[in-house]
Every structure is written in structure tokens, then in C-alpha cells.
C-alpha positions, 0 to 999 in steps of 0.5 A, a space after each residue: 499500499 502506498 499513499 497519495 494526499 489531494 488537496 479540494 478547495 472549495 470556491 463558493 462554499 459547502 454545507 456539511 450537515 450536522 443534523 441542522 440546516 442551518 449549521 454547517 461543519 467544517 471537515 468531512 467524514 470519509 463515510 460521506 466522500 465514500 457515498 458521494 463517490 457510490 451516487 457518481 459510480 453509479 450514474 456511470 453504471 453499476 459495473 463501476 459502482 461494484 468496482 468501486 465497492 470492491 476495492 474499498 472493501 477488500 482493502 485496495 482503496 482507503 481513504 481518511 475523513 477530509 481534514 483541514 489544510 492551511 497553506 502548506 500546514 495539514 492538520 490530523 485530529 487530536 487523539 482520544 488519549 490523555 496527555 500529561 502537560 506540564 503547563 500549571 496555567 488555566 488559561 492553556 488547560 483550557 485551550 488544550 481541551 478546545 484543541 481539535 486539530 494538531 499540525 501533523 509536523 507537531 503531532 509528536 511533540 503533542 503525545 510528548 506533552 510538549 505542543 505550544 499551545 500558545 503558538 498554534 492553539 488558535 491556528 483553525 480560526 484562519 481556516 474560514 468563517 461560518 455564515 447563514 443565508 436566508 432562502 425561500 422555499 416556494 411548492 406550488 400555490 402555497 404560501 412561501 416559507 422562508 428557512 435558513 441554511 449554514 454554510 462554511 466558506 474557506 479562507 483564500 490557500 485553505 480547504 480540506 485533504 485526503 489522504 488516499 492508499 492504494 494497493 496498485 496505480 489501476 486503483 489510484 486512477 480509477 479513484 482520481 477518475 472518480 474524485 475529478 467527475 465529483 468535483 463537478 457535481 459537489 459533495 454535502 448538502 445544498 448542491 443546487 444552490 452550487 455549494 460543494 464543486 471543489 478543486 482537486 490537486 495532488 499534493 506532490 510529496 507527504 511530509 516526513 512525520 506523516 510518511 513515517 507514520 503511515 508506514 511501519 510498526 508503532 506502539 498505538 495507532 490513530 484512526 484518521 476515518 470513521 471507522 468499525 471493526 467487523 464482528 470477528 475483529 471487535 475484541 481484539 480490536 478495543 482492547 486497550 483502545 481510547 475512542 469516542 463513539 459517533 452516530 452516523 445517518 441520513 437519508 438515502 439519495 438514490 431515485 431508485 431505492 424507494 418511491 419515498 424518501 427513506 432513512 439509512 439504518 444509523 450506524 455507531 463508528 469509532 470516531 476519527 481520533 480514536 487510538 487502538 493498541 491493535 490494527 483492524 480492517 474494518 467494514 463496509 456496512 449495509 446500511 439499507 432499511 426496505 428499499 429495493 437495492 443495498 446501500 453502503 456506509 464506509 467504515 474502514 479504518 487509515 491509521 497512522 502510527 503513534 509512539 506514546 
């Protein structure tokens, strides 16, 4: 398995839902990316969809959540593990608690309890800004109904990046063809309003610290994507782990699935940033609920190794 980094920039803002139309997240989970890729693939042919699902299920294609970058700086999720710091300053402790992402080049420094919080505690303030606009829904002769839509707008030189792993070049080219097609349709919600379209470019190199973390054996492993072990992996995976569970839900986007819009079955997964002693393969879960075809939820981990 080898790895590539893809940087996504969004010139017209995004709406990444968090169960509220009025709010929008700045980052995006890997299962949302996978659902969008599946929707793009099935629009091409059933064969392309089957190829995508099979490659991901077999581990020939893996990818992370979409994580923030600012300029040349890549950010990784704060791990769900207790870190000892020598600081007794209450303001610094509050900053540590509020911290969500850490510069990749300072990740081990953070794990060693020596992270310069006063220098980097407010980095993500430079990523962009949240906005809310009022729109109007008009249906037939009904009274127009105003509603509020939240979005996130990235500052120039900022956006989201994906780490993707491939078993060979054919899988890489296949993935990139789908990402390129998806960039024109957009990703996330409110795409009819122009949100979610992006430009994608491959980073020339992977930072040395990150490349070391992606390869080799380490004391612990942090997942960079929402993930869930299969039943026969679960006991070994949770042994000595530190994790947060998140509920993933939503509606099925396919018009062929049902005459009426149906929800996907809820799935509880380990959040990005969960820490494990033992690696696992994860799964592609079928979260369909009575429709005409399977609905797949991505729950495969992409690990970086850490030494703590």
C-alpha cells in the first residue's frame, strides 16, 4: 500500500450537515465521501459501482476523513488519549481542551506533552468562516416559507485534504477519475445552490513525519477515518483502546431506492482520532432499510502510527 495526499479547495463554500440545516461543519467524514463516490459511480454504470465497492472492501483503496489544511500546513485530529502536560496555566488547559486539530509536523510533540499551545492553539481560526443565509421555499400555490441555510467558506489557500492509500496504480487512477467527476457535481448538501463544488490537486510529496506514521510498526494507531471493526475483529480492536463513538445517519440519495425518501439505518462508529493498540480492517456496512438495493456505509480505518 502506498499513499497520496489530495487537496480540495471550495471556491463557493460548503454545507456539510450536522443534523441541522442552519449549521455546517468545516470538515467531512470518510463515509460522506464514499457515499458521494458511490452516487457518482452508479451514475456511470453498475459495473463502476461494483468495482468501487469491491476495491474498498478488499482494502485496495482506503481514504481518510477530509481534514483541514492551511497553506502548506496539514492538520490531524487530536487523539482520544490523555496527554500529560507540565503547564499549570488554567488558560492553557482550556486551550488544550478546546483543541480539535494539531499540525502534522507537531503531532509527536503533542503526544510528548510539549505542544506549544500558545503558538498553535488558535490556528483553525484562519481556516475560514461560518455563514448563514435566508432562502425561500416555494411549492405550488402554498405560502412561501423562509428557511436558513448554514455554510462554511474557506479562506484563500485553505481547504480540506484526503490521505488515500492504494494497492496499485490502476486503483489510484480509478479513484482519481471518480474524484474528478465528483468535483463538478459537488459534495455535501445544498448543491443546487452551488455549494460543494471543488478543485482537487495532488500534493507533490507527503511530509516526512506523516509518511513515517503511515508506515511501519508503532506502539499505538490513530484512525484518520470513521471506522468500525467487523464482529470477529471487535474484541481485539477495543483491547487497550481509547475512542469516541459517533452516530452516523441520514437519508438515502438514490431515486431508484424507494418511491418515498427513506432514512438509512443508524450506525455507531469509532470517531476519527480514536486510538488503538491493535489495527483492524473494518468493514463496508449495508445500512439499507427496505429499499430496492443495498446502501453502503464506509467504516474502514486509515491508520497512522504513534509512539506513546
